[in-house]
Every structure is written in structure tokens, then in C-alpha cells.
N, C-alpha and C positions, 0 to 999 in steps of 0.2 A: 387235723384242724379244719381242712376243707370239708371233710365229712360232717363235722359238727355244724359248720356254717350252713351246709345244705339242709341238714335236719332242722336247724332253727328257721331257715327261710320257708321250709315246707310247713312247719307249724304255723307261722305267721300267715301264710297263704291260705291255709285251711280255715284259720280263724276269720280271715277277711271274707271268705266265701260263706261261712256260717252266718256271720252278721249280715251279709248282703241278702241272705235268703230269709231272714227273720220276718214273719208276717206282721202286717200293720205298720210297716215303715213308710213314711211319706218322703218323696224325693223332690228336690228342686227339679222342675219338669224337664229342663234341658239337659239333665244328667242321665236320662234314661233312654238313650237312643235305641239300644238293642231291644229294650222292653217294647217300644212302640212298633218296631219292625215285627216282632213276634206277635203282638196283638193284631197287627194288620194282616199278616199272613194267615193267622188262625181265625180271622173274622170274628174276633172277640168284641163284645159290646162294651163300650166305655161310657162314662156319664160326664155330662157338662151342662150346667145350668138347668138341672132337673129334667134333662132329656137324654135318651139313649142314642148312641152314635156308633158308627164303625170308623176306624182309622183307614183312610184309603190312600194316603200319601204321607210318607215320613221324610221330612226335610229338616229333621232336628240335627243339631251339632252339639259339641261339648260346651259351646258358648251361647247357645240359643236356638234360633231357627223356628220352624213351624211344623205342625202336623195338620193335615186336612181331614176334617170330619164330614161324614155323610149321615143324615138322619137314619136311624135304624127302625123306626116305627111310624105309625100314621098319626102321631100326636099333633102334627101341624095342620091336619084337616085337609079339605079339598078346596079347589077353586077352578073357575074357568080360566083359560089362558088369557083371554081378553074379552071382557063382557061389555065393552063400550063401543058403540058404532063409531067408525066404520069397520071394526073388528079386524085388527091387524095381527100378523104373527111377529111383529117387531118386539123383541123382549124388552128393549130399553124403555118402552112406554106401556108395557102390558099390565093387566090387572094383577097377575100373579107376582110380578116384581114388586108392585105396590104393597102386596100382602107381606112380603119378606122385608121390605124397607121399613114398614111400620113396626116391626119387631124391635128394631134398635132406635126408633124415635122415642121422644120423651113419653114416658108412661108405658112403653112397650116391654114385652117380657124379657128382652135382651138388652134393654137400655143400660142397666147397671153393669153389664159385662162387656159392652161394646168396645171399650178400650183394650180389652185382651184379644180382640178379633182383628186380624190383619186386614188391611184394605186389599182387595183383589181386583185387578183390571181384567175385564172380559173383552178382549180386543175383537173377538169374532162377532159380538153383538153391539159394539160401541158403548160399553159401560165401563166407567172407571170408579175405583174406590168402593166396590161392593163389599158388604159385610156378610150377609147371608145371600146365597144365590143358587140357581139351578145348574145342574151339570149340562154339558153339551152332549151331542150324540157320540162323539169320539171318546169323551171322558166316561160316559155311561157304559160304553162297550168295554172299557178297560177295567172298570170297577163294578163287578156284578156282586151285589150283596142282597141278602133276603129282605123282603119288604112285607108289610102286612097284607093278609088276604082280604081284609075288609074292603079294599078298593080293587080287588082282583089283580093286585100287583100292577096297576096302571098308575103311572106318575109322570108329570110333565118334565120335559127338557126345555132348555132355553133356545135350542136350534130351530130355525124355521122349517116348515114342511114343504110340500110340493108347490102349493099355491099360496098366494099372499095372505089368505085367511086361515091357513092351516099350520099347526105347530107339531113338532116331533114329540114323542112320548115313549115310555117303556111299557111293554106289554109282557107281563111275567118277567122273564129274563131277556126278552128280545127287544132290542132297540128298534122301534118302528119309525123309520124316517119317512114312511109314506104319509104319516100324520093323520090328525083329526081336526075338524073345525074348531077354531079357538073359542067359540062362544056357546056351542051346543052341549058340551059335556063338562062336568067337573071331575078332574082327575086329582090324584094325590099330590100334595105339595111336599116335596122332599128336598130340603135345603142342604147345601154344603157350606162349610166355612173353614177358614184357616186360623188356627189358634196360635197366638204368639206365646211361645213357651216360657220366656222370661217373666211373663205376666201371670203365670199360674203355678200351682204346685200339684203334683200328681201323687195319689195314694195307690200304692201297689196292692193294697189289701182289698180296696173296693173298686179299683180301676176308675177313679173319679178325678177329674180336673177341677180344682177350686181356684177362683180368681184371687190374686193378691191385691189388696187395696192399701191406700195411703190416707193418712189423716194429717192435715197441716193446720196448726193453730197460730194465729197472729194475735198477740195480746195488745190491748190498748195501753194507755198510760196510767201511772199511779197504781200499779199492782205488781205482785211478785208471785211466781210459780213456786209452790211448795216443793221442797227438795225431795220428798219421798213419793211424789206423784210421777206420772209418766212423762215421756219426752213430748215437747211441743210438736215435733214432727215424727210420725211413726209410719214406717213403710213395711211392706210385706205382711200386712195384717190379714189373717184368714178367719179369725173369730172376733171376739170382743177386744176392743182396744184397751190399753192400760189407762185408767182414769187419770185425767189431768185436772189439777186443782189450782186456782188462782185466788190469792187473798189481797184485798185492798190495802194499800199502805195506810199507816197511821194517820188519822184525821180525814180519811176518805171512805166512801162507800159506793157500791155499784147502784146504778139507776134502778128504780123499781120496775120499770117496763123498758123493753128494748126488742126490736125486731130480731136481734140475735138470740133471744131466748126461745128457741124452737128446735125441732128435729129436722135434720137435713141428711139425706142418704144414710139414715140409721143412726146418726150421731146427734146426741141431745146436749144442748147448752142450758144448764139450769142454774138460776140464782138461788142457792140453798140458804143464804142468809144475807144480811146487809153487806157483809164483807167477804163473802165466799161465792165463787162460781166454779161449778164442776162440769167438765166435759166428759161424756161417757157414751158407750153404746157399741154396736157392731156395725161396721160400715158395709153398706150394700153397693157402694161405688166410691171412687176417690172423692174426698171432700175437703174443702177449705173453710175454716172457721175463723171469724174475727170477733174478739172479745171487746165489748164497748168500754170506753174510758171510765175509770172510777172518778166520781165527782167529790168535791169537798163536802164533808159531812157537817152540815150546818147545825146538827143536833149535838155536836161534840163541843165541849167546853174548850178544847184545844184548837178548834178550827180557826179562831180569830188570830192565832199565833202566826199563821201564814201571811197575815196582812200587817202585822205590827211593824211600823216604819222604824221603830227604834232597834229592831233586830238586824244586825249587820247582814245576815244571810238573805234578808228580804230586800236589800238595797243594791243597786248597781250604780256606778259612777260614770257619767258621760260628761267629759270636760269638768266643769266645776259644779255640775248639777247632780243631785241625788234623786233617783226615781224609785218608787216603790208601788206595790199593788194598792189600788184605791177601792173604797167602798162608796156606796151611795146612800144618802139619807136626805129625805125631803127634797128630792130632785137635785141635790148638790153633791159634788165629789168631795170625799174626805180621806184623810189618812188616819189609821188607828195608831195612836201614840202611847196608849196604855191599855192593857188588857187585864181586867180584874173579873172576867166572866168565870162562872162555874158551869154554865150551860148556855144554850142559845137564849134562854129566857130568864137567866139568873145572873146577878152580878152586874158589873158596869164595864163599858169601854169608853175611853176618852178619845174624841175625834178632833182633828185639826183640818181646817179647810184646805183643799188641795189646789185651789186657784184663786183668782181675784174676783170671783163672782159676787163678792160682797161690796165691791166698789172701793172708793177712796174717801178719806175723811181726815180732817185735822184732829190732833190728839185732844185739844181743848180750845174751842173758839170763843169762849165766853169769859169776859173780864171778871175776875182778876187772873185768869189763865194759870191754872194749877197743873202740876204733873201728877 
């Protein structure tokens, strides 16, 4: 019996290994800790946000954590360390730091993925909450990875040099703490970043990290989401979201124009008919959408029913008084007490004055006084 049990467990273990090695499988990023260590040790290039990177630190756990990436090529260009007089080697106010900060600012190449990048404090240079940053001399000495020959393997570090206007850099594989003047040369910009693993998914086939996005839709009033469309809140979206469709309630329609009818972070809100709004697209960042209220359709013959004072559902009692929705005609407030309309411009409605705006009068003040 024990032998059969061992055989069964061996078969199950083999099957698990085979499935785990199947190509093309994407993993929730924080589940692949051993994978990241292997990629780091082998200096294998990975991809994130259309750039090539090396993993230089694996702080992943089974529940999350981070991996630290270092740019693998020269795609970030060159820059002076500090091109503004009085030319300082203080990284916190440097030109090269401004280049990296701009990448996650609005309109920057990393703006749509910045929420997946952990804030990093650089205590050695007095910087907090950095997204993309340069390595220090000590970090560069620990993590020697190939760089493009286009810049003769020269790239800036954030550490200061010997003098107040000189900064450290890497020359080929050598960390040059002797430094160069911060304004006279343009060296390679080689950023690092810490990637929040719960915010991404990793493809073991392409070695690519893809950011997970969320779409949150808040509907207005007088509308209903169709049962066969997507959820109003969708998380972990890596491609196109599931379309979400709202229909206006009976007697209502969506406004013809609205600021909400636009595309935001790749998600489009479209009024596809008087009574239908569709939300669709592929999110490029987390996005929140608000659907405008549906208005009463004044072109519907049933619209007046919402105002009919003789309908119990349209009345509320406060003490001894009955209140109902009012309409306006000739500058005066009225109640609709009979609705014989077939459209807004067909049929009739009977109105009853809603207040004492017509004043007071005797019923008949002329002799012989009749009723």
C-alpha cells in the first residue's frame, strides 16, 4: 500500500514539474522568486515598459516584494550631470535627476506605470520617494552588468566626486570615484527602479513584466448595467477590459453631450444611442470613470407620467399636505392632473395651479349672486 502511495505521489510530482515548465505560461509576478534569482545570476535581459533591464536585486517573497531593475542599454540617452550654474555635484538638484523625474511626470514615458514602481529613499544624497534613480558608487561596484559601447560604457552615478563640481561615473566596468566635471561631458543615463511585484504579471516565455491596471466605473442615476456586460470594477487588467454597458431607465435618456464622453487612460466612454452608454478599451493606467445621470426623455409620451399628481407613486405626504413634482407653464407652477399625451407635441395634459399666484376672488360678486 505504501509503495502504491509513493508511486502515485511520484506521478503527481512529475506532472506538476511538466506543467511548471510549459512555455508561454504567465505567472503572478510574486510567485516566481526562484525565477528572478536565476535571471539575476545569469544576467538575463528582462523587459518592462518597452525597455530592456537586468535584475540586480531580488527581494521577492511568496506574498509580494520587489525586484530592482537596472537599464540594460543606452535607450535613455545622455545628459550632463548638472548643466546649470553654479554646477553642483548634489544629485538632489541635478539635471540628470530632473531627466529621470520627468519620465514619471504627466506625459512622461513611465507615467502610466509609475504606480507599479516602488518609492525608493536615497539617504546618501537626501532624496526620498524616487521612482527612477541612478546607482551609487557602492551599488555600481556590486552590480556590474554590460552597457552599450555607444557611450564607451560611461554612465553617471549619483555619488559626488572629489570636488564640489565633479560627480562619480562608471568607465567600462570600473567605478570611477575620481569623477569628471558635472557640466562639461554628457554621459549615459542608466536608471534603476524597484518594481512592485503585486502590481505586475511576469511572462516566463518572453521575460516580460506587464503592469496590472484597474478600471472603476461609477454610474449616475436613472440607469441600469446590462447583466451580460462586464463588472463595474475590474482589477488585474492586462489587455482590453470587458466592455460595460449601461441602459437608461424607461422614460429617460442620456444627455447628448457630456465631458464624460471621452477617452481617459485608454478607456472610452461612448454614448452609442439615446439610451445606451458603452465603456470599453485597454487601460494604460488605473482609471476611474463616472457616467452622467440619465435625464427625463421629454420626447417620450410616457415622460409626463412621472409628474402626474394623481399617481400615488408620485406623491408624498407630509402632515396633511400632499406634495408632487411640478411643471412650469407661462411662468407659473402647475401640477399635471391628467395625462392624455402620446408624445411631447401630441395629445393633451390637464394642469392644476400649484400655488395661490392667481390671487383671491369672490365666487360671484354681482347681484343676483348665482352659484
